[in-house]
KETORRO-285375 format. One line per 10 residues: their letters; for each residue x, y, z of N, C-alpha, C, O. Coordinates in pm, whole numbers. Layout:
BEGIN
a	X:Y:Z:X:Y:Z:X:Y:Z:X:Y:Z; ...
end
This chain:
BEGIN
mgkglfdpvs	-1906:8704:665:-1822:8669:556:-1699:8595:615:-1657:8635:723; -1639:8492:554:-1527:8366:598:-1398:8455:588:-1384:8554:516; -1292:8391:689:-1170:8445:699:-1086:8390:595:-1077:8268:579; -1012:8489:511:-938:8439:406:-788:8423:453:-755:8491:551; -692:8340:394:-563:8335:447:-490:8445:423:-385:8457:486; -522:8534:339:-462:8677:307:-527:8778:366:-501:8894:333; -622:8749:461:-683:8894:519:-600:8925:629:-538:8834:684; -592:9037:668:-530:9086:796:-582:9047:915:-699:9008:914; -522:9049:1019:-564:9013:1159:-469:9096:1256:-349:9118:1237; -551:9139:1367:-495:9200:1486:-466:9138:1614:-547:9059:1664
fgalrlssri	-359:9167:1671:-336:9138:1834:-343:9248:1884:-238:9312:1882; -455:9307:1942:-448:9437:2009:-429:9547:1899:-503:9559:1802; -322:9624:1927:-269:9721:1839:-181:9678:1728:-148:9758:1640; -139:9547:1729:-64:9502:1660:-131:9434:1520:-204:9337:1538; -113:9474:1403:-185:9442:1288:-101:9361:1212:7:9411:1181; -126:9245:1173:-60:9136:1089:-128:9177:923:-236:9232:903; -39:9137:832:-76:9170:713:-163:9032:643:-234:9044:543; -145:8914:711:-222:8809:655:-216:8720:789:-161:8755:893; -279:8603:769:-311:8488:863:-202:8376:865:-210:8277:938; -97:8403:776:24:8320:759:108:8328:872:150:8440:904
vmssmsrdrs	144:8220:943:248:8235:1074:343:8145:1030:303:8039:981; 482:8172:1039:599:8078:1011:619:8028:1140:649:8109:1227; 606:7881:1174:626:7829:1288:771:7832:1344:872:7841:1274; 767:7825:1473:889:7803:1539:963:7685:1494:899:7579:1492; 1073:7684:1461:1149:7555:1418:1301:7543:1456:1375:7626:1403; 1351:7461:1533:1493:7469:1555:1566:7460:1431:1525:7394:1336; 1682:7532:1432:1769:7539:1323:1900:7518:1357:1970:7462:1272; 1958:7554:1479:2070:7494:1556:2193:7577:1459:2281:7508:1407; 2190:7721:1441:2293:7762:1389:2339:7916:1447:2373:8017:1386; 2329:7892:1564:2372:7993:1668:2488:7956:1748:2471:7905:1859
pggiptalna	2614:7979:1697:2727:7942:1771:2738:7996:1903:2730:8118:1914; 2754:7925:2007:2772:7984:2135:2643:8042:2197:2645:8098:2306; 2529:8026:2120:2394:8043:2158:2366:8213:2118:2271:8277:2162; 2461:8263:2035:2440:8399:2006:2398:8416:1838:2469:8378:1744; 2284:8472:1828:2239:8475:1668:2350:8567:1611:2424:8635:1681; 2351:8561:1481:2426:8614:1410:2374:8672:1274:2255:8656:1247; 2458:8740:1186:2396:8796:1054:2341:8687:960:2250:8712:880; 2393:8574:969:2318:8467:897:2181:8436:957:2084:8417:883; 2171:8431:1082:2010:8413:1125:1937:8516:1087:1825:8498:1038; 1997:8653:1104:1914:8761:1059:1866:8751:905:1759:8793:863
syyaqratag	1967:8688:830:1921:8671:675:1812:8572:668:1723:8584:584; 1813:8480:747:1735:8359:743:1594:8419:758:1510:8412:668; 1575:8479:876:1442:8545:919:1393:8646:813:1279:8631:768; 1464:8737:773:1431:8847:692:1379:8791:535:1294:8846:464; 1445:8686:508:1399:8622:372:1271:8581:401:1199:8577:300; 1212:8545:515:1084:8478:544:982:8595:616:882:8559:678; 1008:8703:604:937:8825:672:814:8849:581:741:8937:626; 774:8796:467:637:8790:413:528:8740:487:413:8781:475; 567:8640:572:473:8588:675:403:8685:747:468:8781:789; 270:8678:773:188:8778:867:269:8775:984:284:8885:1037
lvvtestais	337:8657:1050:402:8665:1177:514:8561:1172:492:8445:1138; 626:8603:1204:730:8496:1204:737:8477:1378:722:8567:1461; 762:8340:1401:788:8304:1537:929:8251:1542:948:8159:1462; 1042:8288:1623:1150:8235:1612:1180:8090:1661:1100:8034:1736; 1285:8034:1624:1302:7910:1680:1317:7931:1829:1333:8042:1878; 1309:7805:1906:1302:7805:2055:1433:7882:2098:1538:7864:2036; 1429:7957:2190:1521:8040:2252:1534:8038:2395:1439:8066:2469; 1653:8005:2440:1670:7954:2575:1644:8066:2675:1691:8174:2641; 1591:8063:2769:1574:8173:2882:1681:8192:2973:1689:8298:3035; 1781:8086:2992:1875:8061:3093:1980:7959:3040:1952:7878:2952
argvgwpntp	2094:7967:3097:2198:7861:3042:2138:7736:3091:2156:7641:3014; 2079:7713:3187:2004:7589:3240:1899:7531:3143:1880:7410:3132; 1827:7628:3069:1738:7617:2996:1777:7549:2841:1696:7509:2757; 1899:7549:2834:1969:7498:2710:1953:7340:2690:1989:7263:2779; 1898:7293:2566:1907:7162:2554:2012:7081:2456:2026:6959:2467; 2066:7139:2386:2185:7091:2288:2236:7221:2242:2174:7327:2256; 2376:7206:2174:2450:7302:2116:2382:7389:2015:2293:7349:1939; 2432:7518:2021:2413:7597:1889:2282:7628:1870:2244:7656:1756; 2185:7628:1989:2057:7687:1980:2068:7825:2055:2143:7834:2153; 1997:7927:2014:2006:8049:2052:1946:8062:2211:1864:7985:2262
giytqaqvag	2001:8170:2270:1959:8218:2397:1908:8366:2400:1924:8436:2300; 1856:8407:2496:1826:8535:2524:1836:8579:2652:1742:8645:2696; 1955:8551:2740:1975:8562:2875:2100:8658:2882:2117:8712:2992; 2181:8683:2791:2298:8778:2797:2286:8879:2707:2201:8875:2618; 2385:8999:2726:2367:9099:2638:2397:9080:2493:2347:9141:2398; 2495:8975:2491:2537:8935:2342:2447:8893:2274:2434:8932:2158; 2355:8795:2336:2241:8736:2269:2134:8854:2232:2076:8849:2123; 2109:8951:2317:2024:9035:2293:2069:9121:2153:1996:9146:2056; 2185:9152:2169:2261:9231:2055:2248:9135:1933:2214:9194:1830; 2266:9017:1923:2222:8927:1818:2092:8927:1772:2065:8947:1653
wrlvtdavhg	2010:8906:1857:1854:8910:1826:1827:9050:1762:1739:9056:1676; 1899:9166:1798:1860:9297:1746:1893:9282:1592:1820:9335:1509; 1999:9212:1558:2023:9210:1415:1908:9130:1333:1878:9154:1217; 1854:9039:1409:1735:8981:1373:1598:9052:1337:1527:9048:1236; 1587:9124:1469:1442:9201:1443:1469:9334:1333:1385:9369:1249; 1569:9381:1347:1588:9509:1264:1575:9450:1118:1507:9509:1033; 1647:9323:1091:1637:9291:951:1478:9244:913:1429:9269:803; 1418:9182:1004:1286:9161:977:1205:9267:957:1134:9270:856; 1203:9367:1046:1117:9505:1036:1173:9576:902:1090:9640:838; 1293:9571:858:1329:9628:746:1271:9560:616:1275:9619:508
aggrifsqlw	1226:9457:628:1167:9382:524:1014:9388:542:940:9329:463; 968:9457:643:825:9477:660:752:9380:740:629:9377:734; 822:9296:820:753:9176:883:738:9209:1024:783:9316:1066; 684:9134:1095:652:9119:1236:700:8995:1295:677:8895:1227; 770:8974:1422:849:8867:1471:804:8860:1609:783:8963:1673; 789:8747:1658:785:8714:1814:883:8617:1841:907:8531:1756; 956:8620:1970:1045:8540:2012:974:8429:2096:887:8447:2181; 1032:8305:2055:982:8187:2131:1050:8181:2260:1172:8171:2249; 1007:8184:2377:1093:8167:2495:1068:8033:2548:954:7986:2554; 1190:7963:2592:1200:7822:2581:1296:7777:2700:1405:7833:2717
hcgrnshplt	1256:7683:2774:1323:7604:2880:1332:7444:2829:1227:7385:2804; 1429:7395:2819:1434:7252:2775:1392:7151:2884:1344:7041:2855; 1412:7196:3020:1384:7122:3127:1480:6977:3132:1603:6983:3122; 1418:6869:3147:1488:6759:3162:1553:6708:3006:1636:6617:3001; 1515:6765:2906:1583:6721:2776:1707:6779:2748:1720:6852:2649; 1811:6752:2830:1931:6805:2822:2030:6708:2875:1998:6591:2895; 2157:6756:2900:2269:6652:2933:2354:6729:3033:2343:6852:3026; 2436:6679:3127:2501:6746:3189:2646:6799:3097:2721:6888:3137; 2658:6743:3002:2783:6799:2887:2739:6939:2833:2824:7018:2791; 2591:6974:2833:2553:7092:2785:2501:7181:2926:2479:7300:2904
qpggvlpvgp	2486:7147:3027:2437:7220:3141:2580:7311:3205:2692:7268:3177; 2570:7405:3268:2679:7480:3315:2732:7415:3429:2644:7385:3510; 2844:7386:3461:2897:7304:3574:2869:7160:3565:2889:7090:3665; 2825:7110:3453:2798:6970:3441:2692:6913:3520:2675:6792:3533; 2618:7008:3576:2498:6948:3678:2397:6896:3578:2400:6910:3456; 2289:6823:3666:2176:6752:3602:2081:6841:3542:2042:6940:3605; 2044:6817:3432:1903:6885:3410:1808:6896:3495:1823:6835:3601; 1699:6966:3478:1600:6990:3576:1464:6960:3512:1448:6979:3392; 1357:6910:3599:1247:6875:3560:1142:6862:3678:1184:6849:3792; 1015:6866:3653:903:6858:3753:940:6746:3845:927:6758:3967
savlppgtir	987:6631:3788:997:6507:3888:1117:6425:3832:1163:6428:3718; 1160:6345:3949:1294:6278:3896:1237:6154:3829:1233:6044:3883; 1197:6178:3715:1140:6058:3646:1239:6055:3500:1266:6155:3434; 1282:5921:3472:1377:5904:3362:1325:5912:3231:1263:5810:3198; 1332:6013:3134:1279:6026:3007:1361:5911:2923:1480:5883:2942; 1282:5856:2834:1354:5775:2731:1414:5849:2610:1384:5965:2581; 1487:5784:2551:1563:5848:2444:1705:5915:2467:1763:5908:2576; 1751:5976:2364:1890:6034:2368:1887:6195:2327:1798:6244:2257; 1972:6253:2368:1986:6398:2350:2137:6420:2266:2229:6340:2283; 2147:6530:2183:2269:6567:2124:2345:6645:2225:2298:6730:2300
taegrkplmv	2481:6600:2215:2568:6699:2302:2678:6719:2216:2679:6667:2105; 2800:6812:2269:2920:6840:2205:3000:6722:2177:3103:6734:2112; 2955:6587:2229:3038:6466:2213:2962:6372:2144:3002:6256:2153; 2843:6397:2067:2764:6307:2015:2617:6307:2101:2588:6379:2197; 2531:6200:2033:2419:6187:2133:2454:6081:2240:2519:5977:2227; 2398:6130:2339:2384:6064:2484:2259:6028:2560:2164:6106:2566; 2260:5910:2617:2112:5880:2685:2069:6008:2763:2159:6080:2807; 1952:6038:2782:1881:6132:2884:1897:6070:3012:1906:5948:3026; 1899:6152:3101:1921:6099:3257:1812:6149:3334:1741:6240:3292; 1790:6087:3463:1706:6125:3550:1719:6267:3592:1828:6291:3644
phelsaeeia	1635:6371:3584:1648:6489:3612:1661:6544:3749:1606:6472:3832; 1719:6656:3800:1700:6703:3908:1560:6756:3944:1523:6852:3876; 1472:6711:4043:1347:6773:4065:1343:6903:4116:1411:6932:4214; 1267:6987:4058:1272:7122:4092:1191:7143:4231:1079:7094:4248; 1257:7223:4328:1210:7279:4437:1102:7382:4427:1102:7451:4325; 1016:7401:4510:919:7524:4488:999:7641:4486:963:7732:4412; 1118:7655:4565:1187:7782:4550:1255:7789:4410:1245:7897:4352; 1325:7685:4347:1377:7669:4227:1272:7714:4127:1297:7797:4040; 1147:7654:4140:1039:7699:4044:1027:7849:4025:1024:7911:3919; 1021:7901:4172:1007:8049:4152:1122:8127:4078:1096:8226:4009
giveeyraaa	1243:8081:4094:1356:8124:4009:1354:8121:3863:1412:8201:3790; 1266:8000:3820:1254:7994:3678:1161:8061:3620:1172:8073:3497; 1038:8126:3692:963:8241:3659:1025:8346:3630:1000:8413:3530; 1121:8376:3723:1194:8499:3742:1293:8512:3603:1319:8615:3541; 1337:8377:3576:1418:8363:3438:1338:8420:3310:1378:8499:3224; 1204:8351:3325:1115:8402:3210:1102:8543:3195:1109:8602:3087; 1079:8607:3332:1059:8748:3324:1155:8835:3269:1134:8933:3198; 1293:8780:3319:1407:8851:3278:1411:8849:3109:1427:8952:3044; 1394:8708:3044:1401:8700:2918:1302:8766:2840:1328:8797:2724; 1183:8794:2896:1089:8862:2828:1134:9007:2817:1119:9077:2717
rnalsagfdg	1199:9050:2946:1243:9206:2915:1343:9200:2815:1347:9283:2724; 1437:9093:2826:1534:9096:2713:1474:9102:2561:1523:9176:2475; 1378:9027:2542:1313:9026:2424:1256:9177:2360:1251:9218:2245; 1223:9228:2470:1173:9384:2442:1285:9451:2406:1286:9520:2304; 1401:9437:2490:1511:9518:2435:1568:9480:2292:1623:9561:2218; 1549:9358:2266:1593:9316:2131:1516:9371:2012:1558:9359:1897; 1401:9432:2043:1318:9467:1928:1211:9369:1894:1166:9372:1779; 1168:9286:1978:1071:9184:1917:923:9264:1913:912:9372:1973; 827:9214:1851:705:9252:1841:609:9198:1957:504:9250:1994; 665:9088:2003:581:8988:2116:659:8881:2151:769:8868:2096
vqlhagngfl	619:8796:2238:679:8661:2293:556:8553:2271:434:8568:2264; 627:8456:2263:532:8311:2241:613:8219:2352:732:8191:2338; 534:8175:2462:584:8061:2560:576:7938:2511:466:7895:2477; 683:7865:2499:678:7728:2454:640:7627:2550:727:7582:2624; 510:7583:2557:465:7508:2649:423:7367:2577:331:7299:2621; 498:7330:2464:466:7221:2405:596:7125:2367:713:7147:2398; 548:7016:2293:681:6921:2241:766:6874:2337:884:6850:2311; 722:6861:2437:804:6798:2550:901:6849:2635:974:6779:2705; 905:6987:2629:995:7072:2703:954:7128:2842:840:7094:2876; 1013:7195:2918:975:7235:3052:821:7255:3094:757:7192:3178
ldqflrdsan	781:7357:3012:627:7375:3062:565:7256:3024:500:7212:3118; 559:7186:2925:476:7090:2883:510:6968:2987:419:6888:3010; 626:6950:3045:658:6852:3125:559:6870:3244:494:6775:3288; 549:6994:3293:467:7026:3415:336:6998:3371:261:6953:3458; 280:7016:3233:158:7000:3218:97:6852:3195:-23:6830:3211; 199:6741:3153:147:6629:3129:193:6535:3242:303:6549:3296; 102:6434:3278:113:6345:3398:230:6244:3358:274:6183:3455; 275:6221:3267:375:6124:3249:524:6169:3295:616:6090:3317; 530:6300:3302:639:6369:3346:632:6424:3501:721:6413:3586; 519:6477:3514:479:6536:3647:421:6448:3736:301:6425:3721
rrtdayggsa	489:6387:3837:429:6307:3926:441:6390:4077:454:6320:4178; 437:6512:4088:441:6592:4215:323:6569:4274:223:6527:4216; 334:6603:4422:232:6610:4518:213:6735:4577:140:6743:4676; 277:6847:4524:252:6963:4582:158:7060:4508:67:7009:4442; 169:7189:4513:79:7271:4436:92:7266:4305:-2:7302:4235; 215:7219:4248:241:7217:4095:231:7081:4039:292:7053:3935; 146:6982:4112:129:6846:4050:3:6788:4103:-52:6836:4202; -43:6687:4040:-179:6609:4081:-296:6676:3985:-314:6629:3873; -361:6770:4026:-484:6804:3943:-440:6884:3793:-326:6926:3776; -537:6895:3701:-501:6959:3589:-480:7099:3629:-385:7162:3583
qnrcrlliev	-566:7152:3715:-517:7305:3755:-376:7328:3811:-301:7420:3778; -351:7237:3895:-205:7240:3954:-99:7227:3861:1:7297:3865; -126:7115:3754:-15:7096:3650:-11:7212:3554:90:7226:3486; -124:7308:3542:-107:7438:3467:-38:7546:3543:9:7646:3489; -34:7520:3674:13:7645:3761:152:7724:3710:166:7846:3701; 241:7629:3683:379:7705:3635:358:7776:3508:422:7881:3494; 272:7735:3406:260:7796:3284:173:7931:3312:201:8033:3249; 72:7929:3401:17:8049:3437:91:8156:3504:77:8272:3466; 179:8120:3612:280:8197:3670:374:8275:3566:395:8396:3578; 429:8200:3466:510:8233:3379:437:8315:3284:492:8422:3258
aeavcgiwgr	332:8293:3229:252:8377:3144:206:8516:3224:190:8624:3166; 189:8497:3350:161:8633:3433:274:8726:3415:259:8839:3369; 391:8676:3453:508:8735:3467:548:8799:3317:586:8916:3306; 537:8733:3234:551:8782:3095:463:8889:3045:508:8989:2989; 363:8872:3060:227:8956:3048:267:9090:3122:233:9199:3077; 341:9075:3239:385:9221:3301:478:9277:3227:488:9398:3242; 546:9231:3156:643:9298:3060:578:9348:2924:593:9460:2875; 515:9258:2879:468:9282:2746:331:9331:2727:296:9394:2626; 255:9303:2822:96:9314:2809:23:9204:2738:77:9147:2643; -78:9177:2772:-152:9046:2740:-181:9041:2580:-210:8931:2532
ervgvrlspt	-175:9145:2502:-207:9148:2379:-81:9105:2303:-102:9085:2183; 36:9087:2342:161:9068:2279:228:8931:2320:348:8910:2305; 136:8838:2375:177:8714:2437:102:8616:2390:-19:8631:2399; 157:8487:2328:101:8367:2288:155:8257:2365:263:8273:2423; 95:8152:2373:115:8024:2430:148:7895:2304:61:7877:2219; 250:7827:2301:244:7701:2208:198:7573:2302:258:7546:2405; 102:7508:2261:52:7372:2324:58:7259:2225:28:7281:2108; 96:7139:2266:86:7012:2184:34:6911:2275:112:6836:2333; -118:6902:2296:-143:6810:2410:-143:6692:2367:-146:6609:2458; -138:6630:2216:-134:6497:2206:-23:6449:2111:-31:6346:2045
nptiyhlhes	89:6538:2109:213:6528:2041:299:6427:2119:345:6463:2227; 323:6307:2075:404:6214:2159:557:6277:2177:622:6266:2281; 600:6343:2062:746:6399:2062:835:6305:2056:802:6188:2072; 968:6341:2033:1077:6245:2028:1105:6206:2177:1176:6109:2205; 1044:6289:2274:1084:6248:2413:990:6170:2485:1005:6145:2604; 866:6117:2399:789:6002:2449:696:6067:2556:672:5996:2654; 640:6191:2552:560:6273:2651:424:6230:2618:391:6230:2499; 325:6187:2725:197:6175:2708:108:6225:2833:159:6244:2944; -23:6244:2807:-107:6291:2910:-224:6196:2912:-286:6170:2809; -258:6138:3045:-363:6040:3033:-499:6109:3010:-579:6033:2957
epvqqlvtaf	-544:6227:3035:-643:6292:3005:-630:6417:2937:-629:6519:3006; -618:6427:2804:-556:6533:2742:-680:6658:2714:-658:6778:2703; -797:6599:2708:-904:6686:2693:-924:6780:2821:-937:6902:2808; -927:6723:2930:-941:6798:3056:-819:6881:3068:-832:6999:3101; -704:6832:3045:-591:6922:3057:-600:7046:2968:-595:7161:3012; -614:7014:2844:-618:7102:2727:-729:7229:2769:-703:7349:2760; -858:7172:2818:-993:7266:2858:-909:7349:2961:-891:7470:2945; -857:7278:3068:-818:7363:3182:-716:7473:3149:-723:7585:3199; -619:7437:3061:-535:7546:2992:-598:7644:2935:-584:7759:2975; -678:7611:2833:-747:7707:2775:-830:7805:2844:-834:7923:2809
emlselgiay	-907:7749:2961:-985:7839:3042:-904:7923:3126:-939:8039:3147; -795:7872:3180:-706:7957:3266:-616:8074:3190:-571:8176:3243; -603:8034:3050:-503:8126:2969:-639:8243:2929:-620:8364:2938; -762:8189:2890:-852:8278:2859:-885:8385:2985:-915:8502:2958; -879:8347:3094:-904:8437:3223:-783:8532:3209:-798:8654:3225; -668:8479:3181:-570:8573:3193:-554:8668:3068:-473:8760:3075; -627:8650:2956:-636:8723:2851:-533:8738:2740:-532:8835:2664; -445:8633:2736:-326:8630:2639:-399:8636:2491:-511:8594:2461; -303:8700:2411:-356:8720:2248:-388:8579:2195:-500:8563:2145; -298:8468:2199:-355:8362:2111:-298:8231:2202:-232:8239:2305
vdvvegsttt	-341:8115:2138:-275:7988:2147:-237:7936:2020:-310:7949:1921; -119:7873:2016:-67:7792:1887:-57:7643:1933:20:7587:2010; -152:7603:1866:-181:7439:1898:-129:7366:1801:-161:7392:1686; -33:7254:1830:15:7136:1774:-101:7043:1758:-136:6984:1860; -164:7022:1647:-276:6939:1635:-219:6818:1580:-181:6796:1465; -220:6729:1699:-173:6574:1645:-22:6568:1668:33:6640:1751; 45:6479:1590:160:6447:1614:272:6516:1494:252:6526:1373; 384:6555:1564:496:6603:1464:606:6480:1441:708:6508:1379; 587:6351:1487:676:6255:1438:610:6161:1375:490:6171:1346; 690:6049:1346:638:5944:1264:538:5850:1363:452:5784:1305
apathelnyp	547:5843:1502:454:5805:1598:320:5858:1585:313:5978:1559; 199:5787:1599:78:5840:1607:38:5939:1726:82:5918:1839; -34:6029:1703:-98:6116:1812:-139:6020:1937:-188:5909:1922; -113:6076:2054:-149:5978:2176:-310:5973:2182:-368:5874:2228; -366:6067:2142:-516:6077:2151:-574:6155:2028:-516:6252:1979; -693:6104:1982:-753:6179:1858:-848:6290:1937:-920:6244:2026; -854:6409:1917:-916:6519:1989:-1000:6587:1890:-972:6581:1770; -1106:6656:1936:-1190:6748:1844:-1150:6882:1863:-1199:6956:1950; -1048:6920:1771:-994:7070:1799:-1106:7168:1770:-1118:7265:1845; -1180:7153:1677:-1267:7256:1648:-1353:7280:1780:-1371:7390:1832
glrrrfsgly	-1399:7170:1823:-1499:7189:1946:-1422:7253:2067:-1453:7358:2123; -1318:7170:2097:-1231:7224:2220:-1182:7390:2198:-1185:7466:2296; -1139:7436:2071:-1096:7566:2032:-1203:7669:2102:-1168:7782:2135; -1333:7622:2120:-1419:7729:2162:-1421:7749:2322:-1496:7827:2381; -1328:7667:2378:-1288:7692:2536:-1177:7800:2553:-1139:7841:2662; -1136:7837:2446:-1017:7961:2458:-1091:8101:2381:-1145:8099:2270; -1079:8198:2455:-1137:8301:2390:-1064:8410:2304:-1118:8501:2242; -940:8385:2311:-838:8462:2220:-835:8405:2085:-918:8317:2061; -751:8441:1988:-715:8385:1884:-645:8232:1872:-559:8195:1951; -685:8167:1785:-639:8025:1765:-550:8015:1656:-590:8068:1552
ianngfttra	-430:7956:1652:-337:7939:1547:-330:7770:1552:-290:7705:1650; -376:7716:1432:-377:7587:1392:-253:7554:1360:-195:7639:1293; -192:7454:1386:-58:7406:1360:-36:7257:1332:-91:7168:1396; 52:7237:1229:91:7109:1197:33:7033:1088:-81:6988:1099; 107:7015:974:52:6931:861:3:7032:739:-41:6983:635; 10:7138:752:-60:7233:660:26:7239:527:142:7277:547; 2:7215:422:70:7217:300:14:7280:190:82:7291:88; -110:7328:194:-199:7383:62:-267:7491:131:-301:7492:249; -285:7590:35:-387:7710:48:-525:7650:95:-578:7691:199; -576:7565:27:-697:7500:28:-725:7468:180:-812:7515:254
qaeralaiha	-621:7367:207:-623:7306:325:-612:7413:453:-678:7386:553; -536:7523:452:-533:7594:545:-661:7677:564:-696:7714:676; -747:7713:427:-863:7779:441:-978:7701:493:-1072:7760:546; -976:7587:482:-1079:7504:548:-1081:7507:679:-1185:7508:744; -948:7508:735:-938:7520:879:-973:7653:915:-1036:7670:1019; -940:7749:844:-998:7903:889:-1150:7896:896:-1214:7956:983; -1206:7819:801:-1353:7814:802:-1423:7736:912:-1540:7753:947; -1338:7652:963:-1400:7561:1069:-1380:7621:1210:-1469:7640:1292; -1241:7650:1226:-1216:7664:1368:-1081:7775:1397:-1077:7835:1505; -989:7794:1307:-866:7850:1325:-885:8003:1300:-984:8038:1236
dlisfgrlfi	-809:8084:1340:-784:8222:1306:-657:8252:1224:-649:8339:1137; -566:8177:1260:-438:8181:1184:-386:8051:1153:-432:7962:1225; -298:8014:1060:-253:7905:1027:-96:7890:1020:-42:7947:925; -19:7824:1106:94:7796:1121:170:7700:1005:128:7586:984; 279:7749:934:334:7671:838:474:7629:895:536:7717:956; 527:7517:882:645:7480:934:755:7454:838:825:7547:801; 775:7328:792:879:7290:692:874:7351:562:974:7373:494; 753:7379:529:738:7436:374:806:7592:402:862:7644:305; 803:7646:496:885:7779:528:1030:7750:520:1092:7843:468; 1089:7667:549:1229:7644:542:1278:7632:402:1382:7687:369
anpdlprrlk	1197:7553:306:1241:7532:184:1204:7654:79:1261:7680:-27; 1091:7723:140:1036:7834:51:1015:7950:139:913:7976:203; 1143:8030:132:1139:8168:195:1026:8257:142:981:8343:218; 983:8248:35:857:8320:-31:752:8254:-19:672:8277:-110; 710:8164:73:573:8067:79:457:8143:64:362:8101:-1; 459:8267:127:297:8307:104:271:8358:-44:157:8360:-89; 380:8399:-117:353:8421:-247:327:8295:-334:241:8295:-422; 399:8198:-307:382:8055:-364:229:8007:-333:149:7960:-414; 212:8030:-201:60:7993:-189:-67:8064:-236:-180:8015:-245; -23:8208:-269:-132:8271:-312:-151:8249:-477:-259:8240:-535
igarmnplnr	-29:8243:-532:-60:8215:-688:-40:8058:-722:-20:8026:-840; -45:7968:-627:-52:7817:-648:103:7782:-724:107:7705:-820; 198:7830:-682:331:7808:-743:366:7670:-702:288:7613:-624; 477:7606:-745:529:7484:-712:627:7521:-602:690:7627:-597; 632:7410:-503:740:7453:-401:864:7387:-411:870:7280:-470; 960:7437:-363:1097:7392:-354:1095:7275:-264:1033:7282:-158; 1169:7153:-305:1193:7038:-214:1273:7084:-81:1358:7173:-75; 1230:7011:14:1323:7031:146:1467:6945:128:1477:6834:76; 1555:7011:172:1698:6938:169:1707:6890:309:1772:6957:389; 1652:6783:345:1674:6701:462:1822:6687:532:1844:6699:653
delyspdhrg	1912:6662:435:2051:6623:468:2115:6763:537:2200:6755:626; 2071:6878:493:2120:7013:563:2034:7056:635:2048:7178:644; 1931:7012:706:1850:7075:796:1934:7138:899:1913:7258:916; 2023:7083:970:2101:7139:1068:2235:7154:1042:2315:7141:1134; 2279:7183:908:2407:7207:883:2461:7333:959:2379:7416:996; 2601:7353:985:2638:7478:1051:2660:7597:972:2725:7692:1017; 2603:7597:841:2639:7710:765:2503:7729:678:2401:7664:699; 2517:7829:577:2401:7861:493:2329:7753:423:2210:7767:395; 2394:7648:393:2342:7528:339:2203:7477:390:2192:7450:509; 2104:7462:311:1974:7422:376:1910:7546:461:1812:7522:531
ytdypfleqk	1955:7654:457:1920:7763:544:1882:7864:471:1763:7881:447; 1979:7948:424:1944:8067:318:1970:8063:171:1969:8161:95; 1995:7934:138:2029:7922:-13:1910:7860:-98:1931:7815:-210; 1784:7859:-38:1671:7813:-96:1629:7926:-213:1629:8043:-172; 1599:7910:-327:1563:7993:-438:1422:8053:-388:1339:7996:-317; 1416:8180:-441:1303:8251:-462:1252:8220:-596:1325:8181:-687; 1123:8240:-607:1054:8212:-742:1140:8304:-848:1172:8245:-952; 1174:8414:-838:1237:8502:-955:1375:8428:-976:1421:8406:-1088; 1431:8395:-867:1570:8315:-874:1560:8201:-968:1627:8181:-1069; 1448:8117:-908:1422:7997:-982:1388:8010:-1141:1433:7928:-1221
neqnnaatqq	1307:8116:-1177:1294:8146:-1298:1423:8179:-1393:1448:8140:-1507; 1488:8256:-1316:1628:8289:-1399:1716:8176:-1410:1793:8170:-1506; 1715:8090:-1327:1798:7945:-1328:1747:7863:-1441:1823:7796:-1511; 1611:7869:-1458:1568:7753:-1558:1562:7849:-1683:1565:7783:-1787; 1555:7986:-1707:1577:8041:-1841:1723:8025:-1883:1748:8002:-2002; 1833:8035:-1783:1956:8025:-1806:1995:7878:-1847:2091:7853:-1919; 1924:7799:-1802:1934:7647:-1840:1898:7626:-1973:1966:7558:-2050; 1761:7698:-2016:1707:7675:-2144:1819:7731:-2241:1868:7657:-2327; 1851:7840:-2229:1931:7915:-2296:2063:7839:-2356:2103:7836:-2472; 2117:7782:-2242:2243:7691:-2233:2204:7562:-2325:2296:7510:-2388
eeht	2093:7516:-2334:2057:7388:-2409:2046:7452:-2554:2098:7388:-2645; 1991:7556:-2581:1976:7620:-2709:2094:7638:-2794:2096:7628:-2917; 2205:7669:-2707:2320:7705:-2760:2423:7566:-2767:2541:7574:-2798; 2362:7456:-2736:2452:7334:-2745:2403:7231:-2828:2469:7127:-2842
end
């Protein structure tokens, strides 16, 4: 029997009500890196997803890429995230924290002490990054030493422990979209000649060390990994042999026994994917659950992917504009349009002000009644 979008699924002892995942999406509404009641409201509104994955959450001050993104390395941040997890659980949902380090995609204006951002190699990334003083060109990063890499693994371990204290149901490691773990995976950014560079296995080493550290806190059944093997990203990252690299990552993560991989299939930008991959074929190289991510807009489209290769489906921007997305998908309701102008506003606009179906019907009825009396 096939998998339906609204069928339950389990990660070990954790049972999800459906196969609908709310994708991690940066929303930039945590002043000083501390989640607030506004963030709690946003996530609670979307708690009918089978699984909610938070926006990228910095594991350390040096892991921050730009202002107003949340962290999980101070007790104030942990307390802020507890507001979020309590709200989601109160609404009957499940939520994972996406642990994140921006790596070279930052700027001295954002880094503590005004130091350079870090990366696997001293390679200048193209493009710009947002700072408190506006967009600035990216800079050649400080190349991490082996000792510094060991310190970053410990930062992930500490962040995983903080996520446990904050009441999350699990964690997802962000190893995609051009950030630090992805920078180590892809050969356009990783030019190292030591144990963390060169072969596909070596370039996966940091990801596996981080995953092992986090599994030591959470257990393997509560840990997932985001990958984006052919996404050029706005940071213009690429890999010359993505099939070999993805297969290597899948096999090493399978051996570790993590719960799932969340794979961005293709490009999330206006630029085309760097390569065309056979994701259904490659998916067989990973033994855990597979979340297909990127470009899903309808129930029929999602259920086709479930029939072919996926175990869960991740929805992104549809969830921003439609807090009750699962219900809309189930009954075939019209979707709210996305307010692109307010994607990153500093307040509730374009964040918690999208109407639910009941609110929309009430608004339409009120408008009809007004017309009848004029």
